[in-house]
N, C-alpha and C positions, 0 to 999 in steps of 0.2 A: 572917493573914499566915503564920503557922506552916503551916497547911495547904497554902498555895501552895509554900512552901519545901519541905515534905515531897514534894509532888507532883513538883516540879522534881528533886529529888534522886532519887527513885524512877525518874523517865524517864532521868536521866543513868546511873543504874546499870543499867538495861534496856538502853540504848543500847550501854553497855559490854560487856554480856554478848553482845549480838548481834554486836558487832564482833569478839569472840573466836570465836564460834561460825562466823561467816562467813569468818574469816580464813584463807587457805591456808597462811600460814607459822606453824609451831609455834615455830621459831627463826629469828632473822635477826640477823645481825651487821654492823656497820659499821666497816671499817678496824681490825679486831680484831688486835691486837698483844700477845704475851705474852713478857716477857723474864725471864731468870733471872740475877741478878748483872749485869744490863746487856746480856747477850747475848741476841738474839732467838731464840725457838724457833719462833715463827709470826709472821708479818709482814703487816699490811694484808688480812687476811681479810674478804672479803664474800661471805656465803653464806646462803642461804635453805633450811631444812629444811621440807619440806611436811607437813603435818598428816595423820595416819593412813596414813603412808607408811613404809616402811623405806628409810633412807639409808645406804649404805656409805661409809665413808672408807677409801681405799686409798693406798698409796705405800710406797716403801723404809723401811727402818729409819731411824730418826732424822730423818724428814721433818716431824714436828710433829703426827702424827695423834692421839696420846693427849693430847698438850697441847690440841689444839683441842677434843677431846671433853670433857675435864675443865674447860674454860672454861665449858661450857654448864651446868655445875651450880656454878660458881664455886668449885671446890675448891682453885684455886691461892691462895686467901686463907689457906690453912692452910700454904702452902710458903714456906719461908724464902727470902729474895732474890727473890721472884717479884713481878712488877709486871704488871698487866692495863690496857692501854690501848685506846680505842675504845668501841664500844657493843655490847652483847648485849641483844636483845629476846626475852621469851617471850610469844607472843600479843601483840605490840606494847606490852608492859609492860617498861620498863627493868628489867633484872635488878638494878640497884642499889637499886631501890625495894622489893624483896621481901626480907624478913628470912630468915636462914639456914635456920631450921626450916621455914617455909613453902615456901622454893625446893626444899628436898630433899624435901618432899612432892610437890610438882609434877613434879620432875625426879629420877627414881630412877636408880641407877647399879648395874651388874653389872660385876665385875672380871674380870681374865683367870684369876685363881685363885679358885676356889670359896671363899668365906669365912663359912660358917655359924658362928654363935656356939656354941663348943664345949661350954660349960656349959649349954646350953639344949635343950630338946626340939624335937622338929619343929614342934610346935604353937606353942610359946613364940618360936621362931625366926620364923614366920610374922607374929605380932602384936606383935613387937618394936618396930617402927616406930611402930605406934599407942600402944604405951605411952610411948614417948620423946617423941611429940608431945602427950601428954595426951588423947589421943582414943580410948582404949581403952574399950570397952563390953562388959561381960561377956555380957549379953544377945544380942550381935550376933557375939561372937567365933567361935562355931562355925561360922556361915554365911559369915564373911569368909574364915576359914581354908579351908573347903571350896571357896569359889568361887575363891580365889586359887591353890590347889592344882590345881584343875581346869584353869584357864586356863594354868598352867605344865606342864600335861601330866604331873603326879605323883601326883594324888589316887589313882588305882586302885593304885598301888604302895605308897602309905603309909598308906591310910585307916584300917588295922587297928592301926597302931603310931605314932600321933601324939605319944604321951607318951615314945617312945624317943628316945634322943639323936640329934642330926642327924649325928653323927660316924659312926654306923653305916651311913649311905648311902653309895653309890658316888660317885665323883667327879662323873659326869654327873647323878646325882639331887642331889647337893649344890648343883650350879649351877642346876638347875631350882628348887630351894628357894630360892636366893637371888633368883631372878627371881619367885617367889611372894611372897617378902617384901617386894619393890619394889611388887608389884601390890596388896598388901594396903592401902596407905595411899592408893590411888586416885591414883596420878600421872596427869599428862597425857603425859609424855615418859619413856621409858626409854633410858638410854644403856648401851651394852655395849662394853667394851673387850677385845677379843680372847677372847670368852667360851668359845670352843671349843679354844683353842690346847693346852690341857692334857688334853684328852678324846680317847678312842678313836673310831673312826670311827662305831660304832653310837650313841654318845651324842652325837656331832656331829649326826648326822642327826636326832635326837630333838629337840635344842636348835634346829636350823634350822626344823623343823616347827613348834616352839612360836613362834618369832620370826614366822613367816608367819602363824600363827592370831591372834596378839594384835594386829597391826596395825589390826585393825577397831576397837579401843577404844583403842589408844595409838599415839604417834608413836615410832618406833625408830630410833636412830642406832648403828651397829655399826661398829667399828674392826676391820679384819681384814687380815692379811697373804695370806690366801687368796683369790685372784681368783675362783676357781671358786665359793667360798662367796658372795662378793658378787654374782655372776652369778645364783646360785640363789635368794637370799633378798631382795635389794634392788629397790626400784622406782627408785631414784636412786643414783647413784654419784659421789662426789668424789674427784679425784686431787690429792694433795699432793706437792710436791717442794721440798726444802729450804726448808721453812717457808712456802711460798707455795701458794696454791690455784691450780692450772694450770686445771683446769675441773671443773664439774659439770653433769651432764645425766642424762637417763633412761638406766638401767643399758643397756639394749639398744643405745643410741646410743654410749655410752662404749665398749662392747665390740665393736662392729661398724663404726662410723664415727665415731671421735673427731674433735673439731675440730682439737685441738692435735698437732702432730708428737710432742712429748715424751710425751704420753699413749700415742700408738700405739706408741712404742718400749718403754715400760714394759709395755704390755699383751702385746706380742709377746715379751717377755722379753729385749730387748737390754740392760737392766740391771734391777737390784732387789735 
């Protein structure tokens, strides 16, 4: 009897893995609403984020872009006065069924301002997430650090100074270090909140190239005020206005033939 149960359990696990592998949606929301002290920041958002694609979220300031992005990593559970309603699924698994540590391994976050840990070396910054989750393996650390920095486009610039302070890096390098830090824990999704807004044009171009290159292995969602950036790096673009999702489509369609008049007016600069 036990063998039969073990076989059934194994088949269920394999079926679940196959479902995740075949699913096109990395993230899906159903009637997602986030309020702060009773006031809605986003309301009734139904969005699907495609696996191994870059999705840009655009819209005017205060429209709920960052609120939506942070919902995908359930960061609002740390915010006083915040309430999250509706459903969020990661590869068809309800986010509420995933504990916080596992969730933040699956879904990495890169913020607007580079935030390397100031008391740590470049090497220590990259492996910090592994140590936090209890998955640090000294034997594999060198390989993980190298691979993560290569994917973030930073290895050649820092390979001879891994023991140096992360604060010795330029702003653009620090941001790529933060991307490497996210990559090191093998996430499935990387969220980026205005990752180049504080950077110079050269650093911005390098980060954009990094985003383009990593989508083979990761799903990327990027919030940006820069519509040219959205057009350059993303496969899909979502337009938000006053906390509502107006439309989401392939980026080429959003910028050349949007379905909604409001989207067209924003794209051509009538407001913003």
